[in-house]
N, C-alpha and C positions, 0 to 999 in steps of 0.2 A: 262595606258600608262605613266601617270605622275610618278607613282611609279617606273616603270621600268627605266625611264629616271633618276630619283633621285638616284636609286641604282647604275646605271652605272656611273653616275657622281661622286658619292662617291668613288667607286672603283678606278676610274681613278685618282682622286685627292689624294687618300690614297697612291697610288703607288708612287707619287712624294715625299711623306713624308719620305720614306725609305732613309737612308743615311744622315739625318740631324744630326748635332752635338747638343747635348742637353745642350747648354750654360746656360739656365736658371736653369736647374736642377743642373748642376755643381756649379754655383754661390751660389745657396741656400745651397748645401751640404758643400761647403767650409765655408760659413758664420756660419752654424750651426755645424761645425766640425763633419760631418757624414762620417768618413773615410771609413766605409764599403760600403756606397752608392757610393762614389767616385770610389773605387776600382772595384765595380761591373760593371762600365762603361769601364773597361780596358780589354786588351787582357789576355790570360791565364797566361802569364808571363809579368810583367811590369818592365821596368827600372826606378828606382826611385833614384833621387839624392837629398839629403838634406844637404845643406851647405857644398858641396864638397865631401860628402861620397856617393858613388854610389854602387848600387846593383841591381840584377835582382831578382824579388820576385814573388812568387805565390800570389794569392789573399789574403790568410790568413796572410802571412808574410807582404805583402804590407799594409794591414790594421793595423797591429801592428806598422809598421814604421810611418804611418801617425798619428795614435793615440798618439804615443810618441811625435811627433812634436806638435800636437794640445795641449797636456797636458802641454808641456813646453812653448807654445806660444798661449794662449787662444785668440780666434778671437774677434776682435772688428768689422771688416768689410772685405768684399771681393767684388771686382768688376773686370770685364774684361776690359782691356784697349786696347786690340787688338784681333780681331777675323779674322784669316787668311782665305783667299779664298781657296776652295778645288782645289788642283792641282792633277789631276789623282787620285791616291789612297791614298793621304795623305793631311794633313792640320795641322795647329797649332794655338794656342791661348796663349795670355799672360794676366795674371791678377795680381792685387795687393792685397795681404793679409796683413791686419793691425792687430797687436796684441797690448797688453798693452806695451810691451817692444820695439817693432821695427816694421818695414815694410819689407815685403818679396815679391819678384817677383816669381810668379808661371808660369812656362812654361809647356804647355801641347802639346804633339805631338800625332796626331791621325793617324790611319791607317785603310783603308777600308778593311773589311774582305770579305769572300766569300758570306756572306748573305747580302752584300751591306750595312753594318752598320759600322759607324766610331767608333773605340774603342781606348782608351788611350794606346799608345805604350810606351811613356816616360813621366814622370812627374818630373820636376826639381823645387826645392825650393831654392832660393838664397836670402840672406839678401841684402837689398837695401842700 
């Protein structure tokens, strides 16, 4: 009986986890410049803006764009300064990315997909 109760509790609690935004994973990946891991958390096509230059990219192209940014601006640190509340099917977050040369504001906009998972829809990098 205890086993059945434990299994049911786990299933119910796991259902609530769906739809969480992986802020810790994103922060770790920005700090360690893991472009591919960041892009994997995005929609099939992601709008990326880096210092005013905007494009809509596939995962492979988006990874190249982020890798180019990371090569030009190696990370010293990254932290989220704002984590927006989920409103309907969207949310956003703002972080600060610090490199040797400068500091950048990272804005991430998320969209809830049909599997009830928040994915990156837009990523903006602006010099502070």
